[in-house]
SELO-610524 format. One record per residue (C-alpha): x, y, z; residue in three letters. Coordinates in Angstrom, 2 decimals, always signed. Layout:
N
PT        px        py        pz   code
PT         X         Y         Z    ALA
...
END
This chain:
559
PT        px        py        pz   code
PT    +82.09    +62.31   +104.29    MET
PT    +83.70    +60.05   +101.59    PRO
PT    +82.19    +56.52   +101.23    PRO
PT    +83.86    +53.91   +103.86    THR
PT    +83.09    +50.54   +104.38    LEU
PT    +81.22    +50.61   +107.18    ALA
PT    +78.85    +52.30   +105.25    SER
PT    +78.61    +50.08   +102.18    LEU
PT    +78.01    +47.49   +104.26    VAL
PT    +75.14    +49.25   +105.70    GLN
PT    +73.61    +50.16   +102.68    HIS
PT    +70.45    +48.05   +102.09    SER
PT    +70.35    +47.43    +98.65    ALA
PT    +74.52    +45.35    +98.66    LEU
PT    +73.52    +43.06   +101.15    LYS
PT    +76.78    +42.75   +102.08    LEU
PT    +78.05    +41.35   +104.96    THR
PT    +81.34    +40.70   +106.92    VAL
PT    +83.85    +38.07   +107.27    ARG
PT    +87.43    +39.77   +108.19    ALA
PT    +89.16    +42.95   +109.52    GLY
PT    +85.59    +44.43   +111.50    GLU
PT    +88.28    +46.88   +113.11    GLU
PT    +88.61    +48.80   +109.67    ARG
PT    +85.53    +49.79   +108.32    LEU
PT    +86.06    +53.35   +108.71    ASP
PT    +88.75    +53.36   +106.33    THR
PT    +87.56    +55.31   +103.15    PRO
PT    +86.89    +54.04    +99.73    VAL
PT    +88.44    +56.03    +97.22    ARG
PT    +87.14    +53.31    +94.08    TRP
PT    +85.90    +50.55    +93.79    ALA
PT    +87.56    +47.96    +91.25    HIS
PT    +87.27    +44.39    +90.05    VAL
PT    +90.46    +42.25    +88.81    SER
PT    +90.89    +38.84    +88.50    GLU
PT    +94.90    +38.53    +87.70    LEU
PT    +96.70    +37.36    +90.17    ALA
PT    +98.83    +40.42    +91.08    ASP
PT    +96.45    +43.65    +90.34    PRO
PT    +98.89    +45.48    +91.99    VAL
PT   +101.17    +47.38    +89.59    PRO
PT    +97.20    +48.38    +88.22    TYR
PT    +96.28    +50.02    +91.69    LEU
PT    +96.93    +53.43    +92.88    GLU
PT    +95.27    +52.87    +96.91    GLY
PT    +92.75    +52.93    +98.89    GLY
PT    +90.39    +50.51    +96.49    GLU
PT    +87.97    +48.42    +97.24    LEU
PT    +89.20    +45.16    +95.27    LEU
PT    +86.10    +42.53    +93.38    LEU
PT    +86.93    +39.16    +92.82    ILE
PT    +86.08    +35.61    +92.17    THR
PT    +88.38    +33.68    +92.69    ALA
PT    +88.63    +32.73    +88.75    LEU
PT    +91.97    +32.33    +88.56    LYS
PT    +93.02    +32.38    +92.08    LEU
PT    +93.57    +28.78    +94.23    ASP
PT    +91.88    +30.59    +97.27    ALA
PT    +92.54    +27.45    +98.97    GLU
PT    +95.78    +27.40    +99.37    ASP
PT    +97.07    +28.77   +101.99    PRO
PT   +100.36    +29.70   +100.83    GLU
PT    +99.30    +30.91    +97.70    GLU
PT    +96.41    +33.48    +99.42    MET
PT    +99.31    +34.76   +101.99    ARG
PT   +100.97    +36.24    +99.44    ARG
PT    +98.61    +37.71    +97.40    TYR
PT    +96.36    +39.16    +99.84    VAL
PT   +100.03    +40.36   +102.03    ARG
PT   +100.83    +42.37    +98.08    ARG
PT    +97.75    +43.52    +98.50    LEU
PT    +98.02    +45.29   +101.64    THR
PT   +101.00    +47.07   +100.50    ARG
PT    +99.87    +48.77    +97.78    ALA
PT    +97.16    +49.70    +99.99    GLY
PT    +93.92    +48.26    +99.49    VAL
PT    +91.57    +49.04   +102.13    VAL
PT    +88.86    +45.26   +101.19    GLY
PT    +88.52    +42.99    +99.46    LEU
PT    +85.41    +42.01    +98.35    GLY
PT    +84.93    +38.22    +97.65    PHE
PT    +81.45    +37.02    +95.63    ALA
PT    +79.56    +34.06    +97.41    VAL
PT    +78.43    +31.04    +94.69    GLY
PT    +80.52    +31.66    +92.00    VAL
PT    +83.41    +29.52    +91.60    HIS
PT    +83.18    +29.12    +95.49    TYR
PT    +79.95    +28.18    +97.32    ASP
PT    +81.67    +30.34   +100.60    ASP
PT    +84.64    +32.63   +101.15    VAL
PT    +87.69    +29.42   +101.68    PRO
PT    +89.01    +29.41   +104.97    GLU
PT    +92.27    +30.02   +103.41    ALA
PT    +91.91    +33.67   +102.35    LEU
PT    +89.86    +33.98   +105.42    LEU
PT    +92.92    +33.12   +107.54    ASP
PT    +94.95    +35.37   +105.38    ALA
PT    +93.02    +38.20   +105.95    ALA
PT    +92.67    +38.32   +108.92    ARG
PT    +96.07    +37.70   +109.50    ALA
PT    +97.05    +41.01   +107.87    GLU
PT    +93.78    +42.98   +109.41    HIS
PT    +92.31    +43.69   +105.99    LEU
PT    +88.84    +43.61   +105.94    PRO
PT    +86.75    +41.35   +103.33    LEU
PT    +83.24    +41.62   +102.57    LEU
PT    +81.15    +38.21   +101.46    ALA
PT    +78.70    +39.59    +97.98    VAL
PT    +75.90    +37.24    +97.21    PRO
PT    +75.54    +36.11    +93.60    ARG
PT    +72.52    +38.41    +93.28    ARG
PT    +74.40    +41.25    +93.97    THR
PT    +76.71    +42.15    +91.11    PRO
PT    +79.75    +44.05    +91.27    PHE
PT    +78.42    +46.76    +89.03    ILE
PT    +76.31    +48.10    +91.75    ALA
PT    +79.14    +48.36    +94.28    ILE
PT    +80.94    +50.11    +91.74    SER
PT    +77.85    +52.44    +91.26    LYS
PT    +77.66    +53.11    +94.83    ALA
PT    +80.78    +53.98    +95.58    VAL
PT    +80.76    +56.55    +92.66    SER
PT    +77.35    +58.39    +93.90    GLU
PT    +78.88    +58.21    +97.36    ALA
PT    +81.95    +59.80    +96.39    ILE
PT    +79.71    +62.52    +93.52    ALA
PT    +77.63    +63.36    +96.84    ARG
PT    +80.71    +63.87    +98.50    GLU
PT    +82.44    +66.36    +96.08    GLN
PT    +79.25    +68.08    +95.36    TYR
PT    +78.73    +68.09    +99.07    ARG
PT    +82.31    +69.90    +99.26    ALA
PT    +81.64    +72.27    +96.67    VAL
PT    +78.60    +73.88    +98.00    THR
PT    +80.29    +74.00   +101.12    ALA
PT    +82.96    +75.82    +99.34    GLY
PT    +80.74    +78.12    +97.70    PHE
PT    +78.88    +78.98   +101.07    ALA
PT    +82.60    +79.78   +102.29    ALA
PT    +83.55    +81.90    +99.43    GLN
PT    +80.65    +83.60   +100.37    ARG
PT    +80.91    +83.82   +103.28    GLU
PT    +84.00    +85.13   +103.41    LEU
PT    +83.37    +87.97   +100.91    THR
PT    +80.79    +88.75   +103.38    ARG
PT    +83.10    +89.16   +105.93    ARG
PT    +85.86    +90.89   +103.82    ALA
PT    +83.35    +93.91   +102.69    LEU
PT    +82.04    +94.42   +106.64    THR
PT    +85.43    +93.19   +108.48    ASP
PT    +88.61    +93.61   +106.36    GLY
PT    +91.61    +91.10   +106.49    PRO
PT    +90.85    +90.61   +109.93    GLU
PT    +86.88    +88.84   +109.32    GLY
PT    +88.33    +86.46   +106.56    VAL
PT    +90.73    +85.51   +108.89    LEU
PT    +88.40    +84.54   +111.12    ALA
PT    +86.13    +83.40   +108.89    GLY
PT    +88.44    +81.06   +107.31    LEU
PT    +89.90    +79.86   +110.70    ALA
PT    +85.90    +78.83   +111.58    ALA
PT    +86.15    +76.87   +108.06    GLN
PT    +89.02    +74.51   +108.10    VAL
PT    +88.77    +73.80   +112.50    ASP
PT    +91.76    +75.53   +112.63    GLY
PT    +93.59    +78.88   +112.95    TRP
PT    +94.69    +81.53   +110.13    ALA
PT    +97.46    +84.93   +110.42    ALA
PT    +98.66    +87.54   +107.87    LEU
PT   +102.16    +88.95   +107.53    TYR
PT   +103.12    +91.90   +106.28    ASP
PT   +106.09    +92.26   +103.92    ALA
PT   +108.25    +92.49   +107.28    THR
PT   +107.29    +88.86   +107.82    GLY
PT   +105.83    +90.83   +111.49    ALA
PT   +102.29    +89.15   +112.30    VAL
PT    +99.57    +91.48   +111.29    VAL
PT    +96.89    +89.88   +112.51    ALA
PT    +95.38    +86.20   +113.52    ALA
PT    +92.04    +84.32   +114.44    ALA
PT    +91.44    +83.09   +117.25    PRO
PT    +93.55    +85.72   +118.85    GLY
PT    +95.12    +82.73   +120.63    TRP
PT    +97.18    +81.93   +117.13    ALA
PT    +99.49    +85.11   +117.59    SER
PT   +102.31    +83.80   +119.22    ARG
PT   +101.94    +80.33   +117.52    ARG
PT   +102.43    +82.49   +113.74    ALA
PT   +105.46    +84.62   +114.91    ALA
PT   +107.11    +81.73   +115.66    ARG
PT   +107.11    +80.88   +111.63    LEU
PT   +108.22    +84.19   +110.69    THR
PT   +111.67    +82.76   +109.21    PRO
PT   +110.07    +80.12   +107.00    ASP
PT   +107.76    +83.25   +105.92    VAL
PT   +111.03    +85.73   +104.95    GLU
PT   +112.05    +82.66   +102.91    ARG
PT   +108.53    +82.20   +101.38    LEU
PT   +107.98    +85.51   +100.56    ARG
PT   +111.72    +86.29    +99.20    GLN
PT   +111.05    +83.47    +96.94    GLY
PT   +111.07    +84.17    +93.66    ALA
PT   +109.18    +81.67    +91.86    ALA
PT   +107.65    +79.44    +95.36    THR
PT   +103.90    +80.20    +96.18    ALA
PT   +103.63    +77.99    +98.73    SER
PT   +104.86    +76.05   +101.64    ALA
PT   +104.05    +73.31   +104.00    VAL
PT   +106.24    +73.10   +107.21    VAL
PT   +105.40    +70.80   +109.87    GLY
PT   +105.13    +72.58   +113.62    ALA
PT   +104.95    +71.18   +117.14    ALA
PT   +101.29    +71.77   +117.22    GLU
PT    +99.87    +71.27   +113.73    ASP
PT   +100.16    +70.92   +110.12    ARG
PT   +100.76    +74.92   +108.55    VAL
PT    +99.74    +76.17   +105.04    GLU
PT   +101.92    +79.17   +104.22    LEU
PT   +100.64    +81.16   +100.90    HIS
PT   +102.30    +84.08    +99.26    ALA
PT   +100.40    +86.86    +98.79    LEU
PT   +100.41    +89.62    +96.29    GLY
PT   +100.80    +89.79    +92.18    THR
PT   +105.05    +89.89    +92.59    GLY
PT   +105.33    +94.01    +92.60    ARG
PT   +107.77    +94.11    +95.38    GLY
PT   +107.71    +92.35    +98.80    PRO
PT   +105.26    +89.88    +99.28    ARG
PT   +102.82    +89.20   +102.00    THR
PT   +102.06    +86.09   +103.45    ALA
PT    +98.50    +83.60   +105.38    LEU
PT    +99.51    +80.93   +107.23    ALA
PT    +96.63    +78.25   +107.48    VAL
PT    +97.33    +75.76   +110.34    GLY
PT    +95.24    +72.57   +110.82    THR
PT    +95.42    +69.74   +113.21    ALA
PT    +95.41    +67.57   +109.23    SER
PT    +95.49    +68.26   +105.69    PRO
PT    +92.66    +70.46   +104.36    LEU
PT    +89.50    +68.82   +102.82    GLY
PT    +87.70    +69.64    +99.47    THR
PT    +85.83    +72.17   +100.77    ALA
PT    +88.50    +74.10   +103.11    ASP
PT    +90.98    +74.51    +99.72    ARG
PT    +88.20    +76.53    +98.12    TYR
PT    +88.13    +78.26   +101.42    ALA
PT    +91.75    +78.93   +101.27    VAL
PT    +92.21    +79.59    +97.78    HIS
PT    +89.08    +82.35    +98.25    SER
PT    +90.75    +83.64   +101.09    ALA
PT    +93.78    +83.81    +99.61    ILE
PT    +92.45    +85.56    +96.41    ALA
PT    +89.96    +88.32    +98.74    LEU
PT    +93.44    +89.15   +101.08    LEU
PT    +95.31    +89.65    +97.55    THR
PT    +92.42    +92.42    +96.41    LEU
PT    +92.63    +93.96   +100.05    THR
PT    +96.74    +94.03    +99.18    THR
PT    +96.91    +95.51    +95.55    GLU
PT    +93.74    +98.23    +96.66    ARG
PT    +95.90    +98.75    +99.68    SER
PT    +98.63    +99.62    +97.58    ARG
PT    +96.91   +101.95    +95.39    ALA
PT    +95.19   +103.57    +98.38    LEU
PT    +98.56   +104.02    +99.91    HIS
PT    +99.95   +105.92    +97.04    ALA
PT    +97.15   +108.12    +97.51    ALA
PT    +98.14   +108.83   +100.89    GLU
PT   +101.63   +109.13    +99.98    GLN
PT   +100.25   +112.02    +97.54    ARG
PT    +98.31   +114.16   +100.17    ILE
PT   +101.46   +112.95   +102.75    GLY
PT   +103.61   +114.92   +100.92    ALA
PT   +101.70   +117.83   +100.02    ALA
PT   +101.02   +117.49   +103.81    VAL
PT   +105.17   +117.84   +104.41    LEU
PT   +104.90   +120.86   +101.77    ARG
PT   +102.61   +123.10   +103.63    MET
PT   +104.31   +122.23   +107.64    LEU
PT   +107.74   +122.68   +105.73    LEU
PT   +106.26   +126.13   +104.10    ALA
PT   +105.59   +127.26   +107.23    GLY
PT   +101.85   +127.34   +106.78    GLU
PT   +100.90   +124.61   +109.48    PRO
PT    +96.68   +125.70   +109.16    GLY
PT    +96.72   +124.85   +105.57    HIS
PT    +98.42   +121.35   +106.61    ALA
PT    +96.09   +120.97   +109.09    ARG
PT    +93.07   +121.35   +106.48    ALA
PT    +94.45   +118.82   +104.14    VAL
PT    +95.54   +116.11   +106.64    ALA
PT    +91.83   +115.89   +107.39    GLY
PT    +91.51   +112.87   +109.15    ASP
PT    +93.81   +110.78   +106.98    LEU
PT    +97.11   +112.41   +109.06    TYR
PT    +94.81   +114.92   +111.54    GLY
PT    +96.16   +112.87   +114.33    ALA
PT    +99.73   +112.81   +113.67    LEU
PT    +99.46   +116.66   +113.74    LEU
PT    +97.66   +116.67   +117.12    ASP
PT   +100.01   +115.49   +119.40    VAL
PT   +104.46   +116.14   +119.60    PRO
PT   +105.95   +115.09   +116.79    PHE
PT   +109.92   +114.13   +115.57    ARG
PT   +110.91   +114.86   +111.67    PHE
PT   +113.36   +111.98   +110.97    VAL
PT   +115.63   +112.35   +107.60    VAL
PT   +117.49   +109.47   +106.48    ALA
PT   +119.94   +108.73   +103.90    GLU
PT   +121.78   +106.31   +102.62    PRO
PT   +124.99   +105.28   +104.68    ALA
PT   +126.81   +105.51   +101.69    SER
PT   +125.70   +108.09    +99.51    THR
PT   +126.88   +111.98    +99.54    SER
PT   +123.95   +114.76   +100.71    ALA
PT   +122.08   +116.51    +97.93    PRO
PT   +122.87   +120.15    +96.44    ALA
PT   +119.63   +120.90    +97.86    ASP
PT   +118.42   +119.94   +101.33    PRO
PT   +115.77   +122.43   +101.59    GLU
PT   +113.84   +121.02    +98.69    THR
PT   +114.50   +117.69    +98.93    ALA
PT   +112.76   +117.20   +102.36    ALA
PT   +109.63   +118.59    +99.58    ALA
PT   +108.90   +114.87    +98.68    GLY
PT   +108.64   +115.60    +94.66    GLU
PT   +109.80   +111.93    +94.10    GLY
PT   +107.01   +110.66    +96.44    ALA
PT   +105.32   +107.61    +95.60    SER
PT   +103.18   +104.53    +97.66    GLY
PT   +103.94   +101.47    +99.45    GLN
PT   +107.70   +102.00    +99.43    GLY
PT   +108.59   +103.83    +96.39    ALA
PT   +111.25   +102.85    +94.23    PRO
PT   +113.75   +100.39    +94.36    GLY
PT   +111.19    +97.44    +95.83    GLN
PT   +112.52    +94.95    +93.36    GLY
PT   +114.40    +91.39    +94.03    ALA
PT   +115.63    +91.40    +97.86    PRO
PT   +119.32    +90.70    +96.28    ALA
PT   +118.73    +94.56    +94.63    GLU
PT   +116.65    +96.34    +97.94    ALA
PT   +116.42    +99.82    +99.37    ASP
PT   +117.73   +100.93   +102.37    PRO
PT   +115.80   +103.10   +102.82    LEU
PT   +112.42   +101.22   +101.51    ALA
PT   +113.64    +98.88   +103.53    GLU
PT   +113.19   +100.93   +106.54    LEU
PT   +109.95   +102.51   +104.97    ALA
PT   +108.66    +99.57   +104.85    GLU
PT   +109.85    +98.94   +108.72    ALA
PT   +108.44   +102.14   +110.01    VAL
PT   +105.40   +101.71   +108.09    GLU
PT   +104.50    +98.28   +109.53    SER
PT   +105.44    +99.23   +113.15    ALA
PT   +102.85   +101.91   +113.13    ALA
PT    +99.92   +100.03   +111.63    ALA
PT   +100.87    +97.36   +114.32    ARG
PT   +100.23    +99.51   +116.97    ALA
PT    +97.65   +101.33   +115.23    GLY
PT    +99.43   +104.70   +115.32    GLU
PT    +99.85   +106.74   +112.08    THR
PT   +102.53   +108.33   +110.30    VAL
PT   +103.50   +110.13   +106.97    LEU
PT   +106.09   +108.98   +105.46    VAL
PT   +107.97   +110.64   +101.75    VAL
PT   +110.17   +109.25   +100.33    PRO
PT   +112.65   +111.35    +97.68    GLU
PT   +113.80   +109.39    +94.27    ALA
PT   +116.87   +109.80    +93.10    ALA
PT   +117.86   +112.53    +89.74    PRO
PT   +116.07   +110.61    +86.62    ASP
PT   +115.14   +107.77    +88.74    PRO
PT   +114.52   +104.73    +87.05    THR
PT   +111.19   +102.67    +87.90    PRO
PT   +114.25   +100.08    +90.05    ASP
PT   +116.09   +103.12    +90.99    GLY
PT   +117.25   +103.52    +94.92    PRO
PT   +115.94   +106.36    +97.07    LEU
PT   +117.83   +109.58    +97.76    ARG
PT   +116.63   +110.79   +101.16    ARG
PT   +113.06   +109.92   +103.47    LEU
PT   +111.73   +112.39   +105.32    VAL
PT   +109.20   +110.91   +108.41    MET
PT   +106.86   +112.64   +110.97    VAL
PT   +106.33   +110.25   +113.59    LEU
PT   +104.88   +110.55   +117.07    ALA
PT   +106.96   +111.55   +119.84    ASP
PT   +108.01   +107.97   +121.82    GLY
PT   +105.66   +105.59   +119.92    GLY
PT   +105.76   +102.08   +117.92    ALA
PT   +107.20   +103.60   +114.87    ALA
PT   +110.21   +105.80   +115.93    GLU
PT   +111.30   +103.21   +118.12    ALA
PT   +111.33   +100.83   +114.37    GLU
PT   +113.19   +103.62   +113.09    CYS
PT   +116.14   +103.83   +116.21    THR
PT   +116.33   +100.12   +115.75    ALA
PT   +116.08    +99.65   +112.32    HIS
PT   +118.91   +102.81   +111.80    THR
PT   +121.22   +100.92   +114.79    ALA
PT   +121.24    +97.80   +113.20    GLY
PT   +119.72    +96.41   +116.62    ALA
PT   +117.09    +94.30   +117.31    PRO
PT   +114.17    +96.30   +118.95    PRO
PT   +115.18    +97.56   +122.68    GLY
PT   +118.95    +96.79   +122.20    ASP
PT   +119.96   +100.47   +121.52    GLY
PT   +122.98   +100.95   +119.42    GLU
PT   +124.42    +98.32   +117.73    ALA
PT   +127.78   +100.04   +118.04    GLY
PT   +130.52    +97.98   +115.90    GLY
PT   +128.01    +95.13   +115.54    ASP
PT   +125.96    +97.65   +113.04    ARG
PT   +124.85    +97.01   +109.70    ASP
PT   +126.96    +99.12   +107.31    PRO
PT   +124.45    +98.89   +104.84    THR
PT   +121.32   +100.51   +107.12    ARG
PT   +120.86   +104.47   +106.73    PRO
PT   +121.60   +106.93   +108.43    VAL
PT   +119.07   +109.48   +110.30    ALA
PT   +118.86   +112.08   +112.33    GLY
PT   +115.80   +113.12   +114.46    VAL
PT   +114.58   +116.12   +115.70    SER
PT   +112.77   +117.12   +119.33    ALA
PT   +109.36   +116.66   +119.69    PRO
PT   +107.21   +120.07   +118.28    THR
PT   +104.57   +120.39   +116.57    GLY
PT   +103.38   +122.04   +113.56    PRO
PT   +104.01   +125.23   +114.41    GLU
PT   +107.62   +124.49   +114.95    GLY
PT   +107.13   +121.62   +111.57    ALA
PT   +110.48   +124.01   +110.19    VAL
PT   +112.79   +124.47   +112.74    GLY
PT   +112.30   +121.05   +113.61    ALA
PT   +112.97   +119.93   +110.06    HIS
PT   +116.29   +121.61   +110.35    GLN
PT   +117.03   +120.36   +113.07    GLN
PT   +116.58   +116.75   +111.91    ALA
PT   +119.12   +117.87   +108.73    ARG
PT   +121.42   +118.62   +112.03    ARG
PT   +121.31   +115.60   +113.49    ALA
PT   +121.74   +113.44   +110.64    LEU
PT   +125.38   +115.45   +109.25    SER
PT   +126.31   +115.42   +112.74    VAL
PT   +125.39   +111.13   +112.90    ALA
PT   +127.81   +111.22   +109.90    ARG
PT   +130.24   +113.02   +111.03    ARG
PT   +130.59   +110.56   +113.89    LEU
PT   +130.29   +107.23   +112.01    GLY
PT   +126.44   +106.73   +113.76    ARG
PT   +123.63   +105.27   +112.87    GLY
PT   +121.36   +107.48   +113.94    HIS
PT   +121.64   +110.45   +116.15    ILE
PT   +118.29   +112.66   +117.73    ALA
PT   +118.83   +116.54   +118.03    PHE
PT   +118.25   +116.34   +122.05    ASP
PT   +121.56   +114.16   +122.39    GLU
PT   +123.70   +117.10   +119.94    VAL
PT   +121.97   +120.29   +121.92    ALA
PT   +122.94   +118.25   +125.43    ALA
PT   +126.57   +117.25   +124.55    GLY
PT   +129.68   +119.01   +123.88    SER
PT   +130.18   +120.80   +121.28    LEU
PT   +134.07   +119.94   +120.95    VAL
PT   +132.78   +115.91   +120.18    THR
PT   +131.35   +117.54   +117.10    LEU
PT   +134.76   +118.16   +115.92    LEU
PT   +136.37   +115.62   +116.77    SER
PT   +137.14   +114.17   +113.16    ASP
PT   +140.73   +113.88   +111.19    ASP
PT   +140.55   +117.34   +109.57    ALA
PT   +139.87   +118.96   +113.04    VAL
PT   +142.67   +117.20   +114.62    GLN
PT   +145.00   +117.78   +111.88    ALA
PT   +144.49   +121.59   +112.77    PHE
PT   +144.69   +121.36   +116.29    ALA
PT   +147.98   +119.80   +116.35    ASP
PT   +149.15   +122.73   +113.47    GLY
PT   +148.15   +124.95   +115.63    LEU
PT   +149.80   +124.10   +118.48    LEU
PT   +153.30   +122.67   +117.28    ARG
PT   +155.09   +125.41   +118.02    GLY
PT   +153.78   +125.63   +121.22    LEU
PT   +154.73   +121.54   +121.89    ARG
PT   +158.12   +122.39   +120.15    GLU
PT   +158.79   +124.66   +122.47    HIS
PT   +158.17   +123.07   +125.33    ASP
PT   +159.92   +120.24   +124.33    ALA
PT   +163.55   +121.71   +124.75    THR
PT   +162.38   +122.22   +128.24    GLY
PT   +162.52   +126.05   +127.95    ARG
PT   +159.12   +126.50   +129.45    GLY
PT   +155.33   +124.89   +129.79    ASP
PT   +153.83   +127.36   +127.37    LEU
PT   +151.05   +124.79   +126.52    VAL
PT   +150.00   +124.17   +130.13    ALA
PT   +150.40   +128.25   +130.41    SER
PT   +148.42   +129.00   +127.69    LEU
PT   +145.10   +126.25   +128.55    ARG
PT   +145.50   +128.28   +132.13    ALA
PT   +145.00   +131.88   +130.84    TRP
PT   +141.84   +130.57   +128.83    LEU
PT   +140.24   +128.53   +131.18    SER
PT   +140.51   +131.68   +133.65    ARG
PT   +139.31   +134.15   +130.33    HIS
PT   +142.67   +136.46   +130.78    GLY
PT   +143.30   +137.13   +134.29    GLN
PT   +146.24   +137.06   +135.63    TRP
PT   +146.58   +136.30   +139.04    ASP
PT   +144.08   +133.53   +139.46    ALA
PT   +145.65   +132.12   +135.93    ALA
PT   +149.58   +132.50   +137.61    ALA
PT   +147.44   +130.94   +140.81    ALA
PT   +146.16   +127.69   +139.34    ASP
PT   +149.77   +127.54   +137.66    LEU
PT   +151.81   +127.91   +141.41    GLY
PT   +154.09   +130.93   +138.88    VAL
PT   +154.50   +134.64   +139.84    HIS
PT   +152.17   +136.73   +137.50    ARG
PT   +154.51   +138.16   +135.66    HIS
PT   +155.76   +134.57   +134.75    THR
PT   +152.85   +133.66   +133.11    LEU
PT   +153.00   +137.03   +131.49    ARG
PT   +156.33   +136.52   +129.86    TYR
PT   +154.88   +133.09   +128.84    ARG
PT   +152.17   +134.54   +126.95    MET
PT   +154.31   +136.90   +125.07    ARG
PT   +156.43   +133.74   +124.04    ARG
PT   +152.90   +132.40   +123.14    VAL
PT   +152.19   +135.67   +120.70    GLU
PT   +155.37   +135.56   +119.36    GLU
PT   +155.61   +131.74   +118.48    ILE
PT   +152.17   +132.09   +116.89    LEU
PT   +152.88   +135.25   +115.28    GLY
PT   +149.17   +136.39   +116.58    ARG
PT   +147.68   +138.27   +119.00    SER
PT   +146.07   +136.85   +122.41    LEU
PT   +144.12   +139.97   +122.47    ASP
PT   +142.22   +138.39   +118.89    ASP
PT   +138.88   +136.83   +120.39    PRO
PT   +138.64   +134.97   +117.17    ASP
PT   +142.56   +133.59   +117.77    VAL
PT   +141.56   +132.46   +121.42    ARG
PT   +138.64   +130.52   +120.15    MET
PT   +140.80   +128.81   +118.24    GLU
PT   +143.32   +128.25   +120.37    LEU
PT   +140.96   +127.00   +123.00    TRP
PT   +139.39   +124.74   +120.26    LEU
PT   +142.36   +123.44   +119.90    ALA
PT   +143.21   +122.44   +122.96    LEU
PT   +139.68   +120.46   +124.15    LYS
PT   +140.06   +118.73   +120.79    THR
PT   +143.95   +117.44   +121.65    ALA
PT   +142.40   +116.62   +125.14    GLU
PT   +139.46   +114.47   +123.47    SER
PT   +140.10   +110.96   +123.19    PRO
PT   +140.38   +109.25   +119.57    ASP
END
């Protein structure tokens, strides 16, 4: 610990005696300084033990001593050492009274103790403390390095929390808590996500101190600045000491190294994932399993879903089949991970899905594809993902594309229009990968047509075909096909539209349709001839009947 007034009083060689301020002897001493100036305050920094002989002071003047001592305490002087037997045989009462009034510790220095001996004692104690802090810091560095090699980032956090007698947490590139030590710190760390997000997006800021109700928290950005940055939080009850500061800097270096190494490994994993995807889509599930190995094998052993996502405001690529093969696969979010102002929605989706999978311990296969002739910062054109059915990654994908918080479902009119659009297949296995990929592409097409952010093939298959055709072009076709019949009915010469609907719904059965309308079958036959005359088309043609039925259903559907 640093030297204190108490430790100096207990120093057997100095022979100091306490004459005032006994209650503040535990105050640390930053330095010992000799000054005979009447006002030494301009030359002080605070934390000093000031040593005087009162050569230029009238130490017996109560008013002057009150002003003198008051200036010293306001300047942060922690103690006053008075040389006895030099200019005064004892400490003057006026100085004692002023020190007691300001609760300033006052030490009597015997004539045989030179001031330089006190200065040396303080200097040696500070040097010992610095050496101890550096030694402890190097020991902490060795321990954190050992934990990093044996236990990874979690071990580094546990060692750091023990070193600083507080807690530590690691955040991913989305601002979510990846790990925390001790375990109870996870909830406390999660409350700092907005502060982490601001730090992560800052172009120059590398650290920040935030106040919390329970403790003092330091936030440090991790990474080299390429792409979204992760962050480290360190919470303590008081500011960090020298040894603790060494430990924090060591943890930052180790976690940054781990992050950069993870990016390289992630890039290699992405290339393997792209190969696995190509084999699945080529109808070679056996080869895909062999290449997947332990990396993606667990994903192929459970029901999974294909997800195909594209930017909201882009046209679909000309060749959807080859696009999903992942020729542009890359690591950790792929192109487009520049400054937040130029964020790539697909890269953000990939990051969110991978982070959710990492937190849940799930395996995911994410293969991004860059636009033709991509630049290093160019956007992605498509994202193909294979996600475990019902897992956390699938839930995050749904929430992200819907533009709503997890668990809130589709955001409706409040959906962020910059979010990607995604189509999701039905659950499948490796043998059904080709068909599942087709399902995801079709669901994506339907999502675009309906202005939705996310549609699963299960929803498409279970719904009505008519809802998939309710756009402006189909509505215009229906209106044009039925216009002549509606104009006829508007004259009051018959109800041809209703008669056509009843006849088609009864599959051309005259008696049943006539009964539904409450007319004679000959009347219905006459109306159907009029329909053919107005349309100029024969109702015996099944294609004509299909088009008329779809037109009628489209006319019935709400806008």
